[in-house]
C-alpha positions in Angstrom: -16.3 15.2 -25.4 -16.4 14.9 -21.6 -13.7 13.0 -20.1 -14.9 9.7 -18.5 -13.5 9.9 -15.3 -14.8 6.8 -13.3 -13.3 4.7 -16.6 -10.2 6.1 -16.3 -10.1 5.8 -12.3 -11.2 2.0 -12.9 -8.0 1.4 -15.4 -5.8 3.3 -13.1 -6.9 0.9 -9.9 -6.4 -2.1 -12.0 -2.8 -0.6 -13.2 -2.1 -0.6 -9.6 -3.1 -4.0 -8.8 -1.4 -5.2 -11.8 2.2 -3.4 -11.2 1.7 -4.6 -7.3 1.2 -7.9 -8.4 3.9 -8.4 -10.7 6.2 -6.3 -8.4 5.6 -9.0 -5.7 5.9 -11.9 -8.0 9.2 -10.8 -9.6 10.7 -10.0 -6.3 9.8 -13.2 -4.7 10.8 -15.3 -7.9 14.0 -13.7 -8.2 15.4 -14.6 -4.7 13.7 -18.1 -4.4 14.5 -19.7 -7.9 17.8 -21.2 -9.0 18.2 -18.6 -11.9 21.4 -17.2 -13.4 22.7 -13.7 -12.5 21.1 -12.4 -15.6 17.8 -13.6 -15.2 18.0 -12.4 -11.4 18.6 -9.0 -12.8 16.3 -9.0 -15.3 13.6 -9.7 -12.8 15.0 -6.9 -10.7 14.5 -4.4 -13.6 10.9 -5.5 -14.0 10.4 -4.9 -10.5 11.8 -1.7 -10.9 9.9 -0.5 -13.9 6.6 -1.9 -11.7 7.2 0.5 -9.1 7.2 3.3 -11.8 4.2 2.1 -13.4 2.2 2.1 -9.8 3.4 5.6 -9.3 2.0 6.6 -12.7 -1.1 4.4 -11.8 -1.7 6.5 -8.6 -1.0 9.9 -10.4 -3.7 8.9 -12.7 -6.0 8.1 -10.2 -5.7 11.2 -8.4 -6.0 13.3 -11.8 -7.3 11.3 -14.6 -7.3 14.1 -17.3 -3.6 14.6 -17.4 -1.3 12.7 -19.7 -3.7 10.0 -20.5 -1.7 8.4 -23.5 1.7 8.7 -21.4 -0.1 6.9 -18.7 -1.4 4.4 -21.2 2.0 3.5 -22.4 3.1 2.9 -19.2 0.7 1.3 -18.2 1.3 -1.5 -20.8 4.2 -2.6 -18.4 1.9 -3.6 -15.9 -0.2 -5.9 -18.0 -2.0 -5.4 -21.2 -5.4 -4.8 -19.8 -5.3 -1.6 -18.2 -2.8 -0.1 -20.9 -5.1 -1.2 -23.5 -7.9 0.5 -21.8 -6.3 4.0 -21.1 -5.1 3.7 -24.7 -8.5 2.8 -26.3 -10.2 5.8 -24.3 -7.5 8.1 -25.6 -7.9 7.2 -29.2 -11.7 6.9 -29.2 -11.6 10.6 -27.5 -9.2 11.7 -30.0 -11.4 10.3 -33.2 -14.5 12.0 -31.5 -12.8 15.2 -31.5 -11.3 15.0 -35.0 -15.0 14.0 -36.4 -16.5 17.0 -34.4 -13.8 19.1 -36.2 -14.4 18.0 -39.6 -18.3 18.5 -39.2 -18.1 22.0 -37.9 -15.9 23.0 -41.3 
């Protein structure tokens, strides 16, 4: 089954937008709010995770055929939409490959 690269690139772009948005929101909110140190640390950790998500989304945008499942799991941190899109594509492709294999035997 052919890989739908435009769908995966679109998912990567959405993941980049979500992760950049969450990064900015978590950093801004951590420094303008009157939260305890534990919550500020939690928001900073979320921001650091979003940097990882953004970099994986950029790698997915450049080469959408590699490590689709792993990027989909990491993309769940950037919001459910891009991660679910990537993982649904992975499982749909895997199911089609299994059906083709069962039909050939």
